[in-house]
N, C-alpha and C positions, 0 to 999 in steps of 0.2 A: 699874216696870209699872204702868200705869194703866188704868181700863175707862172707856168713853166710850157713850155712848146716843145719836148721833145723827140728827136728822132725816131727815136723807137719805143713803143710803150707797153707797160707793163700792165697785166689785169686790173692791177689799183690804180692804175690813169686809166679814166673814161674817156678818153677822146682827145684834141690837140690842146687840150687843158685840163688843170689838174689843181687842186686846194693842196697848200701842204701842211701837213700836221705834224707836231714837236712830241720828243719822245713816243711816238706809237699810238699819240691818241689827240682826237679830235675835239677841240672846243665847243661846246653845244651847239653856234652858228655854224660852224663848218662842220660840225657832222648834220646837221638835218640839209644841207647844204651839198655834201658829197652823196647822202641820200637819195634826193631827188636827183644828182645826175646820174647814181646808181638805175634807180628807176627808170630815165627817160631811154639811158642808154639799152638798158636789158629790153624791156618792153621794145624801144623804137617804134612808137604810135604817137598820137596825141592820148594825154590822159585826162582824165574829169580834175578838173580843181579841185573840187569838192574831196574827190576821192583821197585824192592826194594829201589835202587838207588833214583828211581823218586819219588816216594813217600817219604824217609827223606830227600830229597834237591831239592822240587817241582822247584825251582827258578833258580837252576844252571844248567849248560847244560851238555849235558852226558858224555863230556870226565869227566869234573871238579866232575860231580855228581860220576860216577865210580870212580875215586882218592880217592874221600872222604870215599866211599865203603870201599876201601881195606884197608885203614888208620886203618877205623872202625872196621876192621872185626879183624885185626892185634891187634890192642888195649884189645878188647875184648877177644881174645883167652889168655892172661895174665892174665886175670878176673876173666873168669869164666872156663879157663883149655880148654888145645888144644881139647881134647877127646869130650868139650860138642857140639863142631860143626863140623860138617861136610862141606865139602867148595868141588868146585871145579873150571873153568873156568865159569861156566855160572851159577852156581845156590851155594843156602846157604841153610841149615837144620840145624835142633838141632838132634842131636844121637840118636836112638830109643828109649834107655834107659831111656835118658834125658827125652825124650817126657812122655814117660812113668810114672813118676815119678810128674809129674804136677800135680796137684791141678783141671786145665781143662782135663787131662785126666781122674782122677778119679772121676769127674762130671761125664762125657762121661760114663763110667761105671757102676755108677749106676742107673743114666737113665737109663742103657739099661736094666738093672738089675731089676729095679722096676717099671718103666712107661710100656717099650715096653712090656708089657705081659697081659693076661687077668686077670680079677677082679677077675676070682673064682680061678685062678691058684696064690693066693697073699698067702706069707708064711713070717715067721719071719725075712726070710733074704731079704724078696722082700722090707719090708716095712723098715728093716733098713736100706736099702738103697738107699730108696725114701727119708728116713729122712735124710740122709747122705747130696744127693742132694740137699735138700733145705737147710741145711746149709752152704753148700760152697756157695751156688749162692746167698747168702745173701752178702756176701763179695763184691764189686766192681771191674771190672776187670780192671787190671791194674791202683790201685787204685793210686793218685795223678799225674798223667801221665799228662801233658797238653801238645798238638803241634798247636798251633793256628794257625803259620805258614807254617804248613800243611795239606793242606784243604781234601786230601783225605784219610791220614790217621786220620786226625781228625772222618771224617764223619766213616771211619773202625773200632774204636775203640768206636766210639756210637754206630752202631751196634751192636759191641760184648755184649756192657754193657747191650744193651735192648734184648737182646737173652737170655744173663745171668737172668734177673729179670723173661722173659717169661717161663724159665726153673725152676724156683723157684715156681712161680703160678701155674704150670704144676704138678710137683711135689705135692706142697702144697692140690692141689687139688686132686688128688689123694689118699694121705693120708688121708684126710677127710672122703672119701669117704668109702675107704675101711676100716679103726677103726671103722666108725660108722656101718657099715654092720657087722662088727666083735663084735657090744657093746662094744667096748673100748671107751664108751665115753669121759671119760678124758681125754686122749690121743687125741682122735678127736679134741676135743673142743680147745687142744692148737693150735693147726695146723690151725682151722677154724679162731681162733684168728687172728693168722698172716697173712693170705691170706685175713683177709677184711683190715688189716694193709697196706696191699701192695695197694688194690683196693675197696675204701670203696664205690663205686657205683656201685659193683657185687652183684645185691641184690640178687642172688642164693646164693652165698657165703654168705650175710648177712643171710638171709634165715635159712640158716642150721646151723649157728653161734645161732641165736635164737632158734632152734630148740634142739640144743647139750645143752645150757645152760638150758633149762628146761629139757633136760634129766637125767645132773648130778642133778637135785633137786635144782637150782637154777632160780625159777617161775618169780623172784624179777628183777635180771640182765637178765631175758631173753625179759620181754618187757621193760626194760631201753634199751637194745639193740635195741628191735623192734623202739623206739622213734628218739632214733638215727638216726637207717635206715632211717627213714621217712622222718626227719629235710634234712637228707644230702640230699635226693632224691627232697625234697624241693626246697633248696638254690641252688642247679648243676644245675639240668634239670628242675626244676618248673612243676613236676609230683608226682603223689601218688603212693604209693606201689604199686605194683603189686595184683591181686586177691589174690594167691596163700599164699603172704606174709602176707594179713592181714588174711585168713582163719587160719596160724601157729598161731596167736597172739589171735584170737578167741579161737584157742583152749586151747592154755596155760589159756586164764581167765576166764576155765572153762565148754565152751558151750560144745554142744551135738557132739559127736565124727564124730558120722555117717554123720552130714550135714559139719565137718570141714578139714574131710579127706584131706590130700595133694595129689593134681593131676595137678603139675608141670614140676615133670619130663617124660621123656619119657620110654616107656615100657622095661623089661628087654633083650626084644627082637631084644633090637637097642642099646644094649650097645655098647661103642666104643671098638675096636680092632686095632691093628696094623700091619704092615706089612712092609715089607722093599722094596725098589728100588736103587741100590747099596747102597750106605752107608746111606740112606735119610730115615726115618721112618715115614711112612702113615699114617695116621690114617681114618678107616672104620666105618661103620655100614651097616648091611644088617636085613631088614624086609619084611614080605610077603612069600609067596612061591608058586606062579602062575605058568604058564608055560611056563611062557617066562622072562629071566633077563632084567631088564633097568636099564645101570647104568648112573647115575647125574654127569656130569660134570660141575660145577657151574662157576658162575663168576670170579671178580677178587678177592674175598674175601667172605670166609665162616667159621664158627665154628660149628664142628658137634654138640653139647649142643646145642649152644645158638641156635641155628636152633629152636629147638623143645620150646623154650618159644613164651608167647602170642605175637603176629603181625607177627610171622615168618608163615614159609611154612608147618608149620607139618599137618596142616589139609589136605593140598595138599598132601604129600608124604603118608599117610593115604590112602588116596581114593585111588593113585596109587596101592598101597601096597595090598590092597582089591583082585585083581586080577593078579599081577605080583610081582616076587621079585624083592625089590628093592634094589640098593646099593649106597650105598652115602661114599663118603670123601672129604676128606680136602686135596687140591694140597699142594703141598710142599711149604713152604714159608711163609702160611697159618695157621689160626685154631690150630687145635692140633696135624698137621704134621709137622715135625722137620721148625722148623724157618732158613732155612737156605742162607746165606750171597748173593750168585750171584742168581736170578732170573732163573728160567729157559725156554729158548726156548719150541717151540711144539713141536720137535722132543726127548729132553727130558718127557715132560708132555705126552706125548703120549704111552713114554713108564713106566712112571709112573702110566697111566688109564691101561696100559696091566696089571701090577704088580697087582693092587687091583684087575682085575680080574681074576688072577692067582689063590688068596691069596683065597677067597670064591668058587674056584672050579666053572669058570662059563664058557664055552665054546664056547658060542657066546652070547650078551647080544646088545638090543634096546640101542642107546646111547644118554640120550636126555642132549643136551649139550645149555646152556642159555649162549645169551652176550658171554666174550671172551674167554669163554668155547668153541665155537664153533668151531674156528681152531684149540681147538688140536682135538676135534671129529673128525675132517677131516683128518687131518693126518692119526689120529688113523685107519681110514677107507680106506685111499687109502693104507698104510702100514701094514695093518693087516686086510684086508677084511675077513678072514676066519672068525675072533672072531667079527666081527661084524656084527648084523643081519641087522639092518637098522639103518638110523639116523633121530632122531627129533630135530630138530635142532629152537631154541628159541631168536627173535629178536639178531640175530648175524652177525658177516661183518668178511669181506675177509683179511681186511687191518686195522691198527692199527690207523692207520693217512690216510690223505690226501694227494694225486699226483695228477698229469697230467692229468693221466688219470682215476681217483678214486676219485671222487669229495664228496666221500657220507661220509665222518669222518670229525671230525676237521683238520683245518692245523696244523702242528709240534709246531706253535708258541701259538695259541689255545688252543691247548691240554696241555703243557706247565702250561698255566697261570689255567686253569681248575684245574689241577693238584697239583698246589701250594696253589690254595684256597681251594680244597679237605681237604690237608696236615694240612692247618691251621687252619680247624675247626675238626680236627680228636679229637675223643671221642664225640663229639656232635651229632645231626641230621645231618651230612653235607651233602648237597647237595640232599635233599631229596626231594625239588620239580623240580631236574631232574628226580631222578628214581621213585617217583609216587607221582603225581601232587596231584592229586585229594584225598589223603590221608597225603598230608606234615602236615597238622595240627591235625594231629589225636595224642593225647598222647601216645598210647600205640603202635603203629608204631614207632614215634619218639623215645622210649623208645628203642624200639627192636633195631631201625638200630644203633643208637648212643653205643650200648651195643654191638651190631654187631662188629663196628668198634675198640672198644676197645680190643675186645676177639679173634678179625681175625688178628690184624697184629699189627705194632706201624707206627706211622706215618713215620722215616726213612726206615724202611724197605718197608713198602708198595707205597715210593716214587719211590725205584728202582724197586719193580715186574710190578708199573703202567709204567714204563721209556719201559722196557722189554717188554710188551703188545702192547706198542706205535708202534715198531719194527716189529711187526708180521705181515706177507706177507703172505697167502696162496694162493692165486691167482689161480696161475699156476698147484696147487693140485686137485684145482676145476673140470676141464674136468676128470679126473682121480677116481675121486668116483663112483663106479660102483654098489654099495650097494643102495637101497631102500631109499628115502630121504622127509622127510616131514619138509618144511621150516615156520616156521610161525610167525608174528609178529603184533604188535594195530600199528594201522594208527594212533597217535600223540604221540607215543615213542618218548621221548626228549632225551634220552641216546645213544639209537642207532638208525638213520633215518632211516624210511621204506624201503626209495632206497638202504639202503646197503643189505637189508633182500631179495630186489627181485632181484637184483643183483647174490645173492648167487644162490637163486633158478633156475636164469635162464642158470648159468654158470653148474651148474651140470646135466647134461644129465638126463630127466624122472621127478626130481624132481617137489612135489607137495606143489604149495605155497598156504598159507592159509591166508585173512587177519579177525583181531580183529577192533571190534572199541573200544575206549579205549587210554588213556596215561600211563596208567601205565607198568615201563620196567619192572617191578616184576611180575614173570607170577601168583604168588598168591594172587595178591591182582586183584581188579574190579572184574568183570564177567566174573569167572572160569570156570564154567561147559562147555559150550563148545568147551574151551582148554583143558580140561581132558576128554572128550570126542573125541576129535581129535587125542589125545594121545591114549587113549586105544584105539579106531578104529583101527586105524595104525597098534600098538602091537598086537592085535589081528590079525590082517591079516596077519602080520610076524609072527606070533606063529603057525598058519594053516598049512602054507608053508612050515615050519620046521617038521610038520608032518608027 
């Protein structure tokens, strides 16, 4: 085992010190030293000795695990230097200068400089930062480290690796967009190739790559890429390319540009912006300019860019934005917002919603919350009633799983089986027959949902998010809601039983209850006109009351 202080560090090198391994594997002691360095570098905060000991030696009793932890720290101090570790009787941390020197810290700084800023503010420095982030995130976190005997630690390592994968994809996507907008097509093409290599089923990235090949004067390469895209979609998903992709290919083949203009991207008015809630960056969009703000709190998964693709709620959004200012955002842990390791409870999530309202300058908004977003909206209305003009709740529930006095949800055991089945089919149109039974065989909706899952989160992260949602219980808050409330539900909803919606409406004093025919859990499918009219009528009454 040796120590090096290289000038440039790969992600497998966690700081100015690294532990060498032979033949690509670590010896048992070195594995735990490397694991501890990985934990401390990634978390960048003091961590409980007891917690670390339990993760590193899950089969040992507390006394034995703590003793092993003391010996490990003693041995490490001679390997990495006494000043690299900051310890007391309860906690362990990496020294701040060591943390600041890690590639993880460099990655976070680069993302902050390049990713979390408006596209129009792009500069050479921010583009260079994005390229640095994409380069750093290309390496595997704690490369070569395997601890099969430590389940919790192995799961943590996997989440970190998936988070880096997602960070690279986000950095590349922003690079491609900004460089193409700046007419730097050659440079944009290189990053578009990298992005497609990460996820060949990302049709929007494929479409942009095809377009960039043509922009740099390689129409044959563009059409070859289109054929590859077509074949991949057919082989993996059994679908044809979207109409927008076909139009790009037709345009390159020389058809009339007026009939083949691209129409797949959302308008500039809904460009993605970022704000912060504590240390977490939240992605949001704003469209429309009506007399009342409407904040949408989504269900368990979302992605602001994928939402605008065919098959999703784009038409519904535009219809609301005709009369009101619509505010959309991705919750922490999903979509374009930061992929946090630990999912948030409703208290943290309501604070995030408030941060988005602050970012867009909204003093008071109607909160349109769907499914699992309902409990967040309820807490927001109770804790910050001055910021909530009213609640419009769609297909929501007050508790994540069933209890003896709450029979309107899945039992914990059935919920766990449903979750395992969902995660097992991740990246395909998983559970679509539950969320949209009447549209389950529609190729457009299938494709949209499969991409939403891939872009919205990773299987492991979503497993953690949904387990947290299962623990949600806001029943005690319902009698304290004092803002006007509209509760809506479809009678045949399979994802959230209608009785759960009735319970919410009954427990909130003065709430208006509306039932709609149909089975789609997703509000933008099926007969949407009555739903839109109900929301708009409710919103207009709120707007009139504020005048």
